[in-house]
N, C-alpha and C positions, 0 to 999 in steps of 0.2 A: 718492149714485146719481143725483140729478138736476141732474147738471152741464149746463150750457150748451154747445151746440156750440162757442162760443168757448172755453170754459174746458177743453173736452176736447181743442180744436186747440192751445192753448198747452200744456197738458201733456204732448202728443204730443212736440210740436216739443221740449221741454225734454228730455224724456225721451231724444230722440234725438241730441239736442246732447251731452247727459251720456255716452251710449255711445258717441259720436265720440270724444269727449275722451279716454275712457277706452282705448279701441282703441289711440289714437295713443300715450297714455304707456306702456302695456302693451308696444308695440312699442319703444318708446325705453329703457324700462327694460331691454331684453336686450342692448343696448348699452353701450359704452363711451363717454363723451363726446368722445373721439378721433375714433370712428367717425361720429360726427353729420355731421363735415365732408366725409366720402365723397359725391362726386357721379360717376356713371356717364359723362359726358361734359360737355363745354364748355356745351351748352346745357341742361343737367339739374340739378335742383336737390338739393341736399344736406338731411338731415333739420335741420340748423341753420338752412339757410335756410327751409324751411318752417314752422319755429316761429315765426321772425321774422315771416315774410307772414301766416301765420293770426294771429299774435296781434296784429300791426299792424292786420289787416283788421278783426278783431273789435273790437278797441279802438276802432276809426274809426268803424265801422257801429252800434255800440251804447252809444256814449257819447253822451247827449241824443239820443237815437233819434227821438223824435217831434217834436223841435224844431228841430233842425239837421239840415242836410245829412249823408249817411254817410260822405262824403269830406271828412273834416277839414283844416282848412289846415295844422295842423302834421303832417299825416303826409308822410313821404318814403318814397312805396311803391317807387320804385327802389332805395333804398337797402337794403330788406327782401330783396332779391335779392342781395346782396352780401355776403360774407362778410369780416369785418373781426377785425382783434386787439382790439377791444372785446366780441367775441362769445365771452364765457366761457360756460360751463355756467350760471353763475348769472344771467348778464344775459338769456341766451336763455330761461332758464326765467322769468324774471320779465316779459320781455315776453309770453310763452305765458300765462302767469297772468293778467296784467293783462288780456288781451284776454277770455278766458275768464270774468273776473270781471263786467267790463263786460258781455259777454251775459247772464251768469245773473242779475245786478242788475236788469237791464230785462227779462229774461223775467219774472222775478218780480213786477215792478211792473206788467204790462200788466195791463188789464182787457177784458173783453169788448167794451166800447164801442171801445176802441182799436182793434180789429181792422177797425173801418169808417173808419179815418183814412187819411190819405195821408202818406207821408215823402217825402222826396228823397234820392236817391242819385247823387253825379256830376250834379246838375241835372236829374234826370229824376225825375217824379211815380211812385211805385210805392204800390199798396194794401199795407196791412201784411201781409196773408196772403202777398202776392208778394213782399216784402221778407223776411221769414221764410223762404220757401222758397228764394229766392235764396242768401240766406247760408248755411243747410243744405246746399245742393247744393255750393256753394264749398268749405264746410269739410270735407264727407265726401270731395268730390274730392281735396284735398290731404292729407288722412287717410289715404287708399288709397295715395298716393303715400310716406307715411311708413312705413305696414305693409310696401309692396313691398320698400321699400329695406332695411329692417330685417330682411325676411324673407331678402333676397338677401345680407346680410351676415352673419346666422347660418347660414344655408345647414342642414346638417344638425342643427344644435343649436337650431334653431328651435322654439319653444313655441308650438304654435297658440292661437291668441285665440279660436278659435269650436270648432266641432265637430271633434274629430279624425278623420282619415281612418281607417276600417277597417283594421287589418292585412292585407296582401296573401297569398292562400294561397301556400304553399310548394309 
C-alpha cells in the first residue's frame, strides 16, 4: 500500500495498455480473418493494417526504449499501411504480439528513477511520462478504430465489449 507515485503511474499505464489490447482482441475475435481486410474507403485503414501499424509502432517505440530512438531504422512505417500477400492471419498476429511483447517487457522493467529520464522519439526529446502518454493515446486511438470497424461489420450480431445498453421499452 506504500507504492510510490512512479510505481502507481507505471501500474496504471500498464493496466490501461492491457485493457486496450484486450478490447482490440475481443473485437477482432468476433470477425473472420477475411473481414480483417475490409476498409470502408480508399483512405481508411483495415483491421489488418491497424494490427500491422500498432504492432510495428509498439515494437519500434518500446524496444531499447531508454537507450535508442523510438523510431528504429529497420521500421518501414509506410509499409504498415499497405495490405499485402504476406499479411496472413499468422503474420499479422505475430507482428501484433511482437509489439505488445516489447511494450510489456519494457514497462515491467521500468523503475521509478526511469520516469525522470529523457528518451528520444524521431529525434525529439520526451520525458518518459510524456512518451508513456503519447504511446497510450496513439494505441487507444487505433484500438478505437479496430473496435469501430468490428462493430460495423458485426452490426446486429455485435457482442458488446463494455456495459450493454438497457433494453428499450416497448
